[in-house]
The first five atom37 places (N, CA, C, CB, O) and aatype in JSON, in Angstrom:
{
  "aatype": [12, 11, 9, 9, 11, 10, 16, 14, 6, 6, 19, 6, 16, 10, 5, 2, 10, 11, 16, 5, 2, 6, 15, 9, 19, 11, 6, 13, 7, 10, 9, 8, 10, 0, 11, 10, 2, 10, 2, 15, 1, 6, 6, 1, 0, 6, 16, 13, 10, 16, 2, 19, 1, 16, 16, 6, 19, 3, 9, 0, 11, 16, 10, 6, 3, 11, 18, 7, 11, 7, 16, 19, 2, 10, 15, 16, 7, 6, 13, 2, 15, 16, 0, 15],
  "atom_mask": [
    [1, 1, 1, 1, 1],
    [1, 1, 1, 1, 1],
    [1, 1, 1, 1, 1],
    [1, 1, 1, 1, 1],
    [1, 1, 1, 1, 1],
    [1, 1, 1, 1, 1],
    [1, 1, 1, 1, 1],
    [1, 1, 1, 1, 1],
    [1, 1, 1, 1, 1],
    [1, 1, 1, 1, 1],
    [1, 1, 1, 1, 1],
    [1, 1, 1, 1, 1],
    [1, 1, 1, 1, 1],
    [1, 1, 1, 1, 1],
    [1, 1, 1, 1, 1],
    [1, 1, 1, 1, 1],
    [1, 1, 1, 1, 1],
    [1, 1, 1, 1, 1],
    [1, 1, 1, 1, 1],
    [1, 1, 1, 1, 1],
    [1, 1, 1, 1, 1],
    [1, 1, 1, 1, 1],
    [1, 1, 1, 1, 1],
    [1, 1, 1, 1, 1],
    [1, 1, 1, 1, 1],
    [1, 1, 1, 1, 1],
    [1, 1, 1, 1, 1],
    [1, 1, 1, 1, 1],
    [1, 1, 1, 0, 1],
    [1, 1, 1, 1, 1],
    [1, 1, 1, 1, 1],
    [1, 1, 1, 1, 1],
    [1, 1, 1, 1, 1],
    [1, 1, 1, 1, 1],
    [1, 1, 1, 1, 1],
    [1, 1, 1, 1, 1],
    [1, 1, 1, 1, 1],
    [1, 1, 1, 1, 1],
    [1, 1, 1, 1, 1],
    [1, 1, 1, 1, 1],
    [1, 1, 1, 1, 1],
    [1, 1, 1, 1, 1],
    [1, 1, 1, 1, 1],
    [1, 1, 1, 1, 1],
    [1, 1, 1, 1, 1],
    [1, 1, 1, 1, 1],
    [1, 1, 1, 1, 1],
    [1, 1, 1, 1, 1],
    [1, 1, 1, 1, 1],
    [1, 1, 1, 1, 1],
    [1, 1, 1, 1, 1],
    [1, 1, 1, 1, 1],
    [1, 1, 1, 1, 1],
    [1, 1, 1, 1, 1],
    [1, 1, 1, 1, 1],
    [1, 1, 1, 1, 1],
    [1, 1, 1, 1, 1],
    [1, 1, 1, 1, 1],
    [1, 1, 1, 1, 1],
    [1, 1, 1, 1, 1],
    [1, 1, 1, 1, 1],
    [1, 1, 1, 1, 1],
    [1, 1, 1, 1, 1],
    [1, 1, 1, 1, 1],
    [1, 1, 1, 1, 1],
    [1, 1, 1, 1, 1],
    [1, 1, 1, 1, 1],
    [1, 1, 1, 0, 1],
    [1, 1, 1, 1, 1],
    [1, 1, 1, 0, 1],
    [1, 1, 1, 1, 1],
    [1, 1, 1, 1, 1],
    [1, 1, 1, 1, 1],
    [1, 1, 1, 1, 1],
    [1, 1, 1, 1, 1],
    [1, 1, 1, 1, 1],
    [1, 1, 1, 0, 1],
    [1, 1, 1, 1, 1],
    [1, 1, 1, 1, 1],
    [1, 1, 1, 1, 1],
    [1, 1, 1, 1, 1],
    [1, 1, 1, 1, 1],
    [1, 1, 1, 1, 1],
    [1, 1, 1, 1, 1]
  ],
  "atom_positions": [
    [[95.91, 111.69, 39.64], [96.86, 111.41, 40.68], [97.91, 110.47, 40.1], [96.18, 110.81, 41.94], [97.59, 109.49, 39.42]],
    [[99.15, 110.78, 40.38], [100.25, 109.97, 39.88], [100.88, 109.22, 41.04], [101.31, 110.86, 39.15], [101.2, 109.81, 42.07]],
    [[101.05, 107.92, 40.88], [101.67, 107.09, 41.91], [103.12, 106.87, 41.54], [100.92, 105.72, 42.07], [103.45, 106.47, 40.42]],
    [[103.99, 107.16, 42.52], [105.43, 107.01, 42.3], [105.93, 105.94, 43.27], [106.2, 108.37, 42.5], [105.65, 105.99, 44.47]],
    [[106.66, 105.01, 42.75], [107.23, 103.94, 43.56], [108.46, 104.45, 44.29], [107.58, 102.7, 42.69], [109.37, 105.01, 43.68]],
    [[108.48, 104.24, 45.63], [109.64, 104.62, 46.43], [110.77, 103.61, 46.2], [109.29, 104.7, 47.93], [110.53, 102.46, 45.84]],
    [[111.97, 104.08, 46.42], [113.11, 103.17, 46.31], [113.12, 102.24, 47.52], [114.46, 103.95, 46.2], [112.58, 102.58, 48.57]],
    [[113.72, 101.08, 47.38], [113.82, 100.17, 48.54], [114.51, 100.83, 49.74], [114.58, 98.91, 48.14], [114.14, 100.55, 50.88]],
    [[115.47, 101.68, 49.49], [116.17, 102.38, 50.59], [115.21, 103.34, 51.31], [117.39, 103.16, 50.04], [115.24, 103.44, 52.54]],
    [[114.38, 104.03, 50.55], [113.42, 104.96, 51.15], [112.39, 104.19, 51.98], [112.7, 105.8, 50.06], [112.04, 104.61, 53.09]],
    [[111.91, 103.08, 51.45], [110.94, 102.26, 52.19], [111.58, 101.74, 53.47], [110.44, 101.07, 51.31], [110.96, 101.75, 54.53]],
    [[112.83, 101.28, 53.37], [113.53, 100.76, 54.55], [113.73, 101.86, 55.59], [114.89, 100.16, 54.15], [113.55, 101.62, 56.79]],
    [[114.09, 103.05, 55.15], [114.28, 104.18, 56.06], [112.97, 104.51, 56.78], [114.81, 105.42, 55.29], [112.96, 104.75, 57.99]],
    [[111.88, 104.54, 56.04], [110.57, 104.84, 56.64], [110.12, 103.73, 57.59], [109.52, 105.05, 55.56], [109.53, 104.01, 58.63]],
    [[110.39, 102.47, 57.24], [110.05, 101.36, 58.13], [110.86, 101.42, 59.41], [110.27, 100.02, 57.42], [110.35, 101.17, 60.5]],
    [[112.15, 101.76, 59.28], [113.0, 101.91, 60.47], [112.5, 103.03, 61.37], [114.46, 102.18, 60.06], [112.48, 102.89, 62.59]],
    [[112.08, 104.11, 60.77], [111.55, 105.24, 61.54], [110.27, 104.84, 62.26], [111.29, 106.44, 60.62], [110.08, 105.19, 63.43]],
    [[109.41, 104.11, 61.57], [108.17, 103.62, 62.2], [108.49, 102.71, 63.38], [107.29, 102.87, 61.17], [107.88, 102.83, 64.44]],
    [[109.44, 101.8, 63.2], [109.85, 100.88, 64.27], [110.43, 101.65, 65.46], [110.89, 99.87, 63.74], [110.15, 101.32, 66.61]],
    [[111.24, 102.66, 65.19], [111.82, 103.49, 66.26], [110.73, 104.23, 67.02], [112.84, 104.48, 65.68], [110.79, 104.32, 68.25]],
    [[109.74, 104.77, 66.31], [108.63, 105.45, 66.98], [107.85, 104.5, 67.86], [107.7, 106.09, 65.95], [107.49, 104.85, 68.98]],
    [[107.58, 103.29, 67.37], [106.87, 102.29, 68.17], [107.68, 101.91, 69.4], [106.57, 101.04, 67.32], [107.12, 101.72, 70.49]],
    [[108.98, 101.81, 69.23], [109.86, 101.45, 70.36], [109.84, 102.52, 71.44], [111.29, 101.23, 69.87], [109.81, 102.21, 72.63]],
    [[109.88, 103.78, 71.03], [109.91, 104.85, 72.04], [108.57, 104.97, 72.75], [110.29, 106.19, 71.39], [108.53, 105.28, 73.94]],
    [[107.48, 104.74, 72.03], [106.16, 104.75, 72.67], [106.09, 103.63, 73.71], [105.02, 104.61, 71.62], [105.6, 103.83, 74.82]],
    [[106.58, 102.45, 73.34], [106.61, 101.32, 74.28], [107.49, 101.65, 75.47], [107.12, 100.05, 73.58], [107.13, 101.34, 76.61]],
    [[108.64, 102.26, 75.23], [109.56, 102.61, 76.33], [108.91, 103.59, 77.3], [110.86, 103.23, 75.77], [109.03, 103.43, 78.51]],
    [[108.21, 104.59, 76.76], [107.52, 105.53, 77.65], [106.44, 104.83, 78.47], [106.89, 106.68, 76.83], [106.22, 105.16, 79.63]],
    [[105.77, 103.86, 77.86], [104.77, 103.08, 78.6], [105.42, 102.3, 79.73], [0.0, 0.0, 0.0], [104.89, 102.27, 80.85]],
    [[106.56, 101.67, 79.45], [107.27, 100.92, 80.48], [107.77, 101.83, 81.6], [108.44, 100.15, 79.87], [107.73, 101.47, 82.77]],
    [[108.23, 103.0, 81.22], [108.7, 103.98, 82.23], [107.52, 104.39, 83.12], [109.33, 105.23, 81.54], [107.67, 104.48, 84.34]],
    [[106.38, 104.64, 82.51], [105.2, 105.04, 83.29], [104.8, 103.92, 84.26], [104.02, 105.38, 82.36], [104.49, 104.19, 85.42]],
    [[104.8, 102.68, 83.8], [104.47, 101.56, 84.68], [105.48, 101.44, 85.81], [104.42, 100.26, 83.89], [105.11, 101.16, 86.95]],
    [[106.76, 101.65, 85.5], [107.79, 101.6, 86.54], [107.55, 102.68, 87.59], [109.19, 101.75, 85.92], [107.73, 102.45, 88.78]],
    [[107.15, 103.88, 87.13], [106.86, 104.96, 88.08], [105.68, 104.61, 88.98], [106.58, 106.28, 87.33], [105.7, 104.88, 90.18]],
    [[104.64, 104.01, 88.39], [103.49, 103.6, 89.19], [103.9, 102.58, 90.24], [102.39, 103.01, 88.3], [103.49, 102.67, 91.4]],
    [[104.72, 101.61, 89.83], [105.2, 100.61, 90.79], [106.06, 101.24, 91.87], [105.99, 99.52, 90.06], [105.96, 100.87, 93.04]],
    [[106.91, 102.18, 91.48], [107.77, 102.86, 92.44], [106.93, 103.67, 93.44], [108.76, 103.78, 91.72], [107.22, 103.66, 94.63]],
    [[105.92, 104.36, 92.94], [105.04, 105.13, 93.84], [104.33, 104.21, 94.82], [104.01, 105.92, 93.03], [104.19, 104.54, 96.0]],
    [[103.89, 103.07, 94.34], [103.23, 102.11, 95.22], [104.19, 101.59, 96.29], [102.66, 100.94, 94.39], [103.83, 101.48, 97.46]],
    [[105.41, 101.27, 95.88], [106.42, 100.81, 96.84], [106.74, 101.9, 97.86], [107.71, 100.4, 96.11], [106.9, 101.61, 99.05]],
    [[106.81, 103.14, 97.39], [107.12, 104.25, 98.29], [106.0, 104.43, 99.32], [107.33, 105.55, 97.49], [106.27, 104.67, 100.5]],
    [[104.75, 104.32, 98.88], [103.62, 104.44, 99.81], [103.66, 103.34, 100.86], [102.29, 104.39, 99.05], [103.42, 103.59, 102.04]],
    [[103.96, 102.1, 100.43], [104.05, 100.99, 101.38], [105.2, 101.21, 102.37], [104.24, 99.66, 100.64], [105.07, 100.91, 103.56]],
    [[106.33, 101.73, 101.88], [107.47, 101.99, 102.75], [107.14, 103.09, 103.77], [108.7, 102.4, 101.92], [107.54, 102.99, 104.93]],
    [[106.42, 104.11, 103.34], [106.03, 105.19, 104.25], [105.09, 104.67, 105.33], [105.35, 106.34, 103.48], [105.21, 105.04, 106.5]],
    [[104.16, 103.8, 104.95], [103.25, 103.2, 105.92], [104.03, 102.35, 106.92], [102.16, 102.34, 105.21], [103.79, 102.4, 108.12]],
    [[104.97, 101.56, 106.4], [105.8, 100.73, 107.26], [106.61, 101.58, 108.22], [106.73, 99.85, 106.42], [106.71, 101.25, 109.41]],
    [[107.19, 102.67, 107.73], [107.97, 103.57, 108.57], [107.1, 104.15, 109.69], [108.58, 104.71, 107.73], [107.52, 104.22, 110.84]],
    [[105.9, 104.57, 109.35], [104.97, 105.11, 110.35], [104.67, 104.06, 111.41], [103.67, 105.59, 109.68], [104.64, 104.37, 112.6]],
    [[104.43, 102.83, 110.98], [104.14, 101.75, 111.94], [105.34, 101.46, 112.83], [103.74, 100.48, 111.2], [105.17, 101.23, 114.03]],
    [[106.54, 101.46, 112.26], [107.75, 101.21, 113.05], [107.94, 102.31, 114.09], [109.01, 101.11, 112.13], [108.24, 102.04, 115.25]],
    [[107.76, 103.55, 113.66], [107.93, 104.67, 114.6], [106.89, 104.63, 115.71], [107.83, 106.02, 113.86], [107.2, 104.91, 116.87]],
    [[105.65, 104.28, 115.37], [104.59, 104.17, 116.39], [104.94, 103.07, 117.38], [103.23, 103.89, 115.73], [104.8, 103.26, 118.59]],
    [[105.39, 101.93, 116.88], [105.78, 100.83, 117.75], [106.95, 101.23, 118.65], [106.15, 99.58, 116.92], [106.99, 100.9, 119.83]],
    [[107.9, 101.95, 118.07], [109.06, 102.42, 118.83], [108.63, 103.31, 120.0], [110.02, 103.19, 117.9], [109.12, 103.16, 121.12]],
    [[107.73, 104.23, 119.73], [107.24, 105.14, 120.78], [106.49, 104.35, 121.84], [106.33, 106.24, 120.18], [106.65, 104.6, 123.04]],
    [[105.66, 103.4, 121.41], [104.89, 102.59, 122.36], [105.8, 101.77, 123.27], [103.93, 101.66, 121.62], [105.58, 101.7, 124.48]],
    [[106.83, 101.15, 122.68], [107.75, 100.34, 123.47], [108.55, 101.21, 124.43], [108.7, 99.56, 122.55], [108.76, 100.84, 125.59]],
    [[109.0, 102.37, 123.96], [109.74, 103.29, 124.84], [108.88, 103.71, 126.02], [110.22, 104.53, 124.05], [109.37, 103.78, 127.14]],
    [[107.62, 104.0, 125.77], [106.7, 104.41, 126.85], [106.49, 103.26, 127.83], [105.33, 104.88, 126.27], [106.49, 103.46, 129.05]],
    [[106.31, 102.06, 127.31], [106.1, 100.89, 128.16], [107.32, 100.65, 129.06], [105.82, 99.65, 127.31], [107.18, 100.4, 130.26]],
    [[108.52, 100.72, 128.47], [109.74, 100.5, 129.26], [109.95, 101.61, 130.28], [110.95, 100.41, 128.34], [110.38, 101.35, 131.4]],
    [[109.64, 102.85, 129.88], [109.79, 103.97, 130.81], [108.82, 103.84, 131.97], [109.58, 105.31, 130.09], [109.18, 104.11, 133.12]],
    [[107.58, 103.43, 131.7], [106.6, 103.23, 132.76], [107.05, 102.11, 133.72], [105.23, 102.89, 132.16], [106.81, 102.19, 134.92]],
    [[107.68, 101.1, 133.16], [108.1, 99.94, 133.97], [109.4, 100.2, 134.72], [108.25, 98.72, 133.08], [109.52, 99.83, 135.89]],
    [[110.4, 100.82, 134.05], [111.73, 100.95, 134.65], [112.16, 102.38, 134.95], [112.73, 100.34, 133.75], [113.17, 102.59, 135.61]],
    [[111.41, 103.36, 134.49], [111.81, 104.75, 134.66], [112.64, 105.21, 133.47], [0.0, 0.0, 0.0], [112.76, 104.51, 132.47]],
    [[113.2, 106.41, 133.59], [114.01, 106.94, 132.49], [115.36, 106.25, 132.45], [114.19, 108.46, 132.63], [115.94, 105.92, 133.49]],
    [[115.85, 106.02, 131.22], [117.14, 105.38, 131.08], [117.38, 104.96, 129.64], [0.0, 0.0, 0.0], [116.68, 105.38, 128.72]],
    [[118.39, 104.13, 129.49], [118.72, 103.65, 128.16], [118.81, 102.12, 128.18], [120.06, 104.27, 127.66], [118.99, 101.5, 129.23]],
    [[118.69, 101.55, 126.99], [118.78, 100.1, 126.86], [120.04, 99.77, 126.08], [117.51, 99.51, 126.17], [120.32, 100.38, 125.05]],
    [[120.78, 98.79, 126.59], [121.93, 98.27, 125.87], [121.49, 96.94, 125.25], [123.2, 98.08, 126.82], [121.39, 95.93, 125.95]],
    [[121.23, 96.95, 123.95], [120.75, 95.73, 123.29], [121.78, 94.62, 123.29], [120.33, 96.04, 121.88], [121.43, 93.45, 123.27]],
    [[123.06, 94.99, 123.3], [124.12, 93.97, 123.29], [124.1, 93.12, 124.55], [125.48, 94.63, 123.13], [124.34, 91.92, 124.51]],
    [[123.81, 93.78, 125.68], [123.83, 93.06, 126.97], [122.42, 92.75, 127.46], [124.57, 93.88, 128.02], [122.24, 91.94, 128.38]],
    [[121.41, 93.38, 126.86], [120.04, 93.19, 127.33], [119.79, 93.86, 128.66], [0.0, 0.0, 0.0], [118.93, 93.44, 129.43]],
    [[120.55, 94.92, 128.94], [120.44, 95.61, 130.23], [119.82, 96.98, 130.06], [121.8, 95.73, 130.9], [119.97, 97.65, 129.04]],
    [[119.1, 97.38, 131.12], [118.53, 98.71, 131.2], [119.41, 99.53, 132.13], [117.04, 98.68, 131.69], [119.69, 99.12, 133.26]],
    [[119.84, 100.69, 131.65], [120.68, 101.58, 132.48], [119.84, 102.77, 132.9], [121.97, 102.04, 131.7], [119.53, 103.64, 132.09]],
    [[119.49, 102.8, 134.15], [118.65, 103.86, 134.69], [119.43, 105.16, 134.78], [118.1, 103.48, 136.05], [120.61, 105.17, 135.14]],
    [[118.76, 106.26, 134.44], [119.38, 107.58, 134.58], [118.87, 108.28, 135.83], [119.09, 108.44, 133.34], [119.24, 109.42, 136.1]],
    [[118.01, 107.59, 136.6], [117.49, 108.18, 137.84], [118.59, 108.15, 138.9], [116.22, 107.42, 138.35], [119.38, 107.22, 138.96]],
    [[118.62, 109.19, 139.72], [119.64, 109.27, 140.77], [119.2, 108.57, 142.01], [119.98, 110.7, 141.09], [119.94, 108.53, 142.99]]
  ]
}
């Protein structure tokens, strides 16, 4: 077996390539972690949305039972009945 010494330029090129490969592997890892975090945030947001909608329906039912059908003006705090 014959051992041949690489030129400094060849060694530098190969070291740069190794560093670039390590960087891209790290980047893909960071991207994957970001996706996991995003999925977790999305699940929490969906749960929150479901809770808000449930509360909205419950409050609408409570107000309708108390005041009848109508609309609420949040600016004035008034209930406008649609009953004749």
